[in-house]
C-alpha positions as CSV (number, residue, x, y, z in Angstrom):
1,X,37.2,11.9,40.4
2,X,40.9,10.9,40.6
3,X,43.2,13.1,42.7
4,X,45.8,14.7,40.4
5,X,47.3,17.0,43.0
6,X,50.7,15.4,43.0
7,X,51.0,15.5,39.2
8,X,49.9,19.2,39.1
9,X,52.6,20.2,41.5
10,X,55.2,18.5,39.2
11,X,54.1,20.7,36.2
12,X,56.6,23.1,34.8
13,X,56.0,26.6,33.3
14,X,56.6,26.6,29.5
15,X,58.3,29.6,27.8
16,X,56.1,32.2,26.2
17,X,55.0,31.6,22.5
18,X,56.9,33.6,19.9
19,X,55.0,35.6,17.3
20,X,56.0,34.7,13.7
21,X,58.1,37.5,12.1
22,X,55.4,38.1,9.3
23,X,52.7,38.3,11.9
24,X,54.2,40.8,14.3
25,X,52.0,43.5,15.9
26,X,53.9,46.2,14.0
27,X,53.2,44.4,10.7
28,X,49.5,44.1,11.5
29,X,49.3,47.8,12.4
30,X,51.1,48.8,9.2
31,X,48.8,46.7,7.0
32,X,45.8,48.3,8.7
33,X,47.2,51.8,8.0
34,X,48.1,51.1,4.4
35,X,44.7,49.5,3.7
36,X,43.0,52.8,4.5
37,X,42.4,54.1,1.0
38,X,40.7,57.3,2.1
39,X,37.3,58.4,3.4
40,X,34.1,57.5,1.8
41,X,30.9,59.6,1.6
42,X,27.5,58.4,2.8
43,X,26.3,58.4,-0.8
44,X,29.2,56.1,-1.9
45,X,28.4,53.8,1.1
46,X,24.8,53.6,-0.1
47,X,25.9,52.9,-3.6
48,X,28.1,50.0,-2.4
49,X,25.2,48.7,-0.3
50,X,22.9,48.5,-3.3
51,X,25.5,47.3,-5.8
52,X,28.1,44.8,-4.2
53,X,29.7,44.3,-7.6
54,X,31.0,47.9,-7.4
55,X,33.2,47.1,-4.4
56,X,34.2,43.6,-5.5
57,X,34.8,44.0,-9.2
58,X,35.0,47.8,-9.6
59,X,31.7,48.1,-11.4
60,X,30.5,51.7,-11.3
61,X,27.0,52.7,-10.4
62,X,24.6,53.8,-13.0
63,X,25.4,57.5,-13.8
64,X,22.1,59.1,-14.6
65,X,19.4,61.0,-12.7
66,X,17.7,58.6,-10.3
67,X,15.2,58.7,-7.4
68,X,16.1,57.5,-3.9
69,X,14.1,57.0,-0.7
70,X,10.3,57.0,-0.1
71,X,7.6,59.3,1.0
72,X,8.8,62.6,2.4
73,X,12.4,61.4,2.3
74,X,12.4,60.8,-1.4
75,X,14.9,62.8,-3.4
76,X,16.3,63.1,-6.9
77,X,20.1,62.6,-7.5
78,X,21.4,64.3,-10.7
79,X,25.0,63.8,-11.9
80,X,25.4,67.5,-12.9
81,X,26.5,70.7,-11.2
82,X,24.0,72.7,-9.3
83,X,24.0,75.7,-11.6
84,X,23.2,73.7,-14.7
85,X,20.5,71.7,-12.8
86,X,19.0,75.0,-11.5
87,X,18.5,76.4,-15.0
88,X,16.9,73.1,-16.2
89,X,14.5,73.0,-13.3
90,X,13.4,76.6,-14.1
91,X,12.8,75.4,-17.7
92,X,10.7,72.5,-16.4
93,X,8.4,74.8,-14.5
94,X,8.0,77.1,-17.4
95,X,7.1,74.2,-19.8
96,X,4.5,73.0,-17.2
97,X,2.8,76.4,-17.0
98,X,4.0,77.2,-13.4
99,X,5.5,80.5,-12.4
100,X,8.4,80.9,-10.0
101,X,7.3,83.0,-7.1
102,X,10.6,83.1,-5.3
103,X,14.1,81.7,-5.7
104,X,17.6,81.9,-4.3
105,X,20.4,79.8,-5.6
106,X,22.6,80.7,-2.7
107,X,20.2,79.1,-0.2
108,X,19.1,76.6,-2.8
109,X,15.3,76.9,-2.8
110,X,12.7,77.7,-5.5
111,X,9.0,78.2,-4.9
112,X,6.3,78.0,-7.6
113,X,2.8,79.1,-8.0
114,X,0.0,78.0,-10.4
115,X,-3.7,78.1,-11.1
116,X,-4.6,76.3,-7.9
117,X,-3.2,76.0,-4.4
118,X,-2.1,72.5,-5.1
119,X,0.4,73.8,-7.7
120,X,2.5,75.5,-5.1
121,X,5.8,73.6,-4.7
122,X,9.1,74.2,-3.0
123,X,12.1,72.7,-4.5
124,X,15.4,72.5,-2.7
125,X,18.4,72.1,-5.1
126,X,21.6,71.5,-3.2
127,X,25.1,70.4,-4.0
128,X,25.7,66.6,-3.6
129,X,28.4,65.0,-1.5
130,X,30.3,64.1,-4.6
131,X,31.7,66.4,-7.3
132,X,29.3,67.5,-10.1
133,X,26.3,66.1,-8.3
134,X,23.1,67.7,-7.2
135,X,20.3,66.6,-4.8
136,X,16.7,67.7,-5.4
137,X,13.9,67.6,-2.8
138,X,10.3,68.6,-3.7
139,X,7.2,69.1,-1.6
140,X,3.9,71.0,-1.7
141,X,3.7,74.2,0.4
142,X,0.0,74.0,1.0
143,X,-2.2,73.5,4.1
144,X,-3.0,69.9,3.2
145,X,-0.1,68.6,1.0
146,X,-0.7,65.6,-1.2
147,X,2.3,63.3,-1.0
148,X,1.2,61.3,-4.0
149,X,0.9,64.4,-6.2
150,X,4.3,65.7,-5.0
151,X,5.8,62.3,-5.8
152,X,4.3,62.3,-9.2
153,X,5.7,65.8,-9.9
154,X,9.2,64.7,-8.7
155,X,9.0,61.7,-11.1
156,X,8.1,64.0,-14.0
157,X,11.0,66.2,-13.1
158,X,13.2,63.1,-13.0
159,X,12.1,62.0,-16.5
160,X,12.6,65.6,-17.8
161,X,16.1,65.8,-16.5
162,X,16.9,62.3,-17.5
163,X,15.9,63.0,-21.1
164,X,18.2,66.1,-21.2
165,X,21.0,64.1,-19.6
166,X,20.6,61.4,-22.4
167,X,20.8,64.2,-25.0
168,X,24.0,65.4,-23.4
169,X,25.5,62.0,-23.5
170,X,24.6,61.6,-27.2
171,X,26.0,65.0,-28.0
172,X,29.2,64.2,-26.1
173,X,29.6,60.9,-28.0
174,X,29.0,62.7,-31.3
175,X,31.7,65.3,-30.5
176,X,34.0,62.5,-29.4
177,X,33.6,60.8,-32.8
178,X,34.3,64.1,-34.6
179,X,37.4,64.6,-32.4
180,X,38.5,61.1,-33.2
181,X,38.2,61.7,-36.9
182,X,39.6,65.2,-36.8
183,X,41.8,66.5,-39.7
184,X,44.8,66.2,-37.5
185,X,44.3,62.4,-37.3
186,X,44.1,61.9,-41.0
187,X,47.1,62.6,-43.3
188,X,47.5,62.4,-47.0
189,X,50.8,60.7,-48.1
190,X,52.8,59.9,-51.2
191,X,51.5,62.8,-53.2
192,X,47.8,62.1,-52.4
193,X,48.0,58.4,-53.4
194,X,47.8,57.1,-49.8
195,X,46.0,58.2,-46.7
196,X,47.0,57.5,-43.1
197,X,44.4,57.2,-40.3
198,X,45.6,57.5,-36.7
199,X,43.3,54.5,-35.7
200,X,43.9,50.8,-35.4
201,X,42.7,48.6,-38.2
202,X,39.4,47.6,-36.5
203,X,38.3,51.1,-35.8
204,X,39.5,52.4,-39.2
205,X,37.6,49.6,-41.0
206,X,34.4,50.5,-39.2
207,X,34.8,54.3,-39.9
208,X,35.5,53.8,-43.6
209,X,32.5,51.4,-43.9
210,X,30.2,53.9,-42.3
211,X,31.2,56.6,-44.7
212,X,30.8,54.3,-47.7
213,X,27.3,53.3,-46.5
214,X,26.1,56.7,-45.4
215,X,27.5,58.8,-48.3
216,X,26.0,56.8,-51.1
217,X,29.0,55.0,-52.4
218,X,28.2,51.8,-54.4
219,X,29.7,49.0,-52.3
220,X,29.6,45.8,-54.3
221,X,31.5,43.6,-51.8
222,X,33.8,43.7,-48.8
223,X,36.5,41.4,-47.4
224,X,37.5,42.3,-43.9
225,X,40.2,39.6,-43.7
226,X,41.9,41.2,-46.7
227,X,41.0,44.7,-45.6
228,X,39.3,45.5,-49.0
229,X,36.1,47.3,-50.0
230,X,35.0,46.7,-53.6
231,X,33.2,49.8,-54.9
232,X,32.0,51.5,-58.0
233,X,32.9,55.1,-58.5
234,X,32.3,57.3,-61.5
235,X,34.7,60.3,-61.5
236,X,32.5,63.4,-62.3
237,X,35.6,65.1,-63.9
238,X,35.9,62.4,-66.5
239,X,32.2,62.0,-67.4
240,X,32.0,64.9,-69.9
241,X,35.0,63.5,-71.8
242,X,33.4,60.1,-72.1
243,X,30.0,61.6,-73.1
244,X,31.7,63.6,-75.9
245,X,32.9,60.6,-77.9
246,X,33.4,60.8,-81.7
247,X,30.9,59.8,-84.4
248,X,33.1,56.9,-85.5
249,X,33.0,55.4,-82.0
250,X,29.2,55.6,-82.1
251,X,29.1,53.6,-85.3
252,X,31.4,50.9,-83.8
253,X,28.4,49.0,-82.4
254,X,30.5,45.9,-82.0
255,X,32.4,47.4,-79.1
256,X,30.9,46.9,-75.6
257,X,31.3,50.4,-74.2
258,X,29.1,49.7,-71.1
259,X,31.4,46.8,-70.1
260,X,34.5,49.0,-70.5
261,X,32.9,51.8,-68.5
262,X,31.9,49.5,-65.7
263,X,35.4,48.0,-65.6
264,X,36.9,51.5,-65.4
265,X,34.5,52.6,-62.6
266,X,35.4,49.7,-60.3
267,X,38.0,50.2,-57.5
268,X,39.3,48.6,-54.4
269,X,39.8,50.5,-51.2
270,X,42.6,48.7,-49.4
271,X,43.2,49.2,-45.6
272,X,46.7,48.2,-44.4
273,X,47.3,47.9,-40.6
274,X,50.4,49.7,-39.3
275,X,50.2,49.2,-35.6
276,X,48.3,52.0,-34.0
277,X,47.7,53.6,-37.5
278,X,46.1,52.4,-40.7
279,X,47.0,53.2,-44.2
280,X,44.4,53.5,-47.0
281,X,45.2,53.1,-50.7
282,X,43.2,52.7,-53.9
283,X,43.7,49.6,-56.1
284,X,42.4,48.8,-59.6
285,X,40.3,45.8,-60.5
286,X,43.5,43.7,-60.8
287,X,44.6,44.6,-57.2
288,X,47.4,46.9,-58.4
289,X,48.2,50.2,-56.8
290,X,46.2,52.9,-58.7
291,X,47.9,56.3,-58.7
292,X,45.8,58.0,-61.3
293,X,44.1,61.4,-60.9
294,X,40.7,59.6,-60.4
295,X,42.2,57.5,-57.6
296,X,43.6,60.6,-55.9
297,X,40.2,62.3,-56.1
298,X,38.5,59.3,-54.7
299,X,40.9,59.1,-51.7
300,X,40.6,62.8,-51.1
301,X,36.8,62.6,-51.1
302,X,37.0,59.7,-48.6
303,X,39.2,61.7,-46.4
304,X,36.9,64.7,-46.5
305,X,33.9,62.6,-45.5
306,X,35.9,61.1,-42.6
307,X,36.7,64.5,-41.2
308,X,33.2,65.9,-41.3
């Protein structure tokens, strides 16, 4: 090996390296502190571990009753408050023919008894670590517990609570639709010849279409690009007058009454976008604004159906 002793002695000490301004120790410490968005519960940590998209893209976990764990550690997570879950678990035992021998919601336990010793269960119903969540544990309180039977009963309870939870969601959605189409969101304008819906065009078009289809209106055609429904509507207030025609008109067999009647019963329901709101008017077969009494009754009837 060459001897570099003389060159080493000639070496000089370089000045210390400077830390860039944007990479100072204070900036690093500040970024670490600001990055702390708060504490996370163990359940949230588990959810992120099972669903990486939740942390990366903000995708929420599935919000419904679900089972977690295996064997004796298996538990049922329910996105409802403890009191509501408690009453539903009581109903579950009642529907399955088991009696509640002892219960205490303050401690969070419920014991059951049935025809045989194997029907003795203890359910622990506790508040979850997140708001409006409940954790359920179930086991047999017998000399020789059957883990498979206890797991089967817990699954049946999960299906029971899941069905009720689905009903709650459907009911909430139905109430939301009623709130959306409440009377306060529909206003009659221009002396009853126009109606304003507090909905954008897309939603208003869908709601009007549902009413026309479900309430028995005769829809002959529709043109979404023009915002028009082509319908047939016979005004019940004018039918007696038409039926009571004179004897001379009956003799005038050369006149096509049916064609005239069909022409008079055809209308166009026109939807006009107005930003966040949509205006609805009635047009005649020629596309002109119809302000007759029949058109007003038709529009009023449509408004009543939308607010049901």
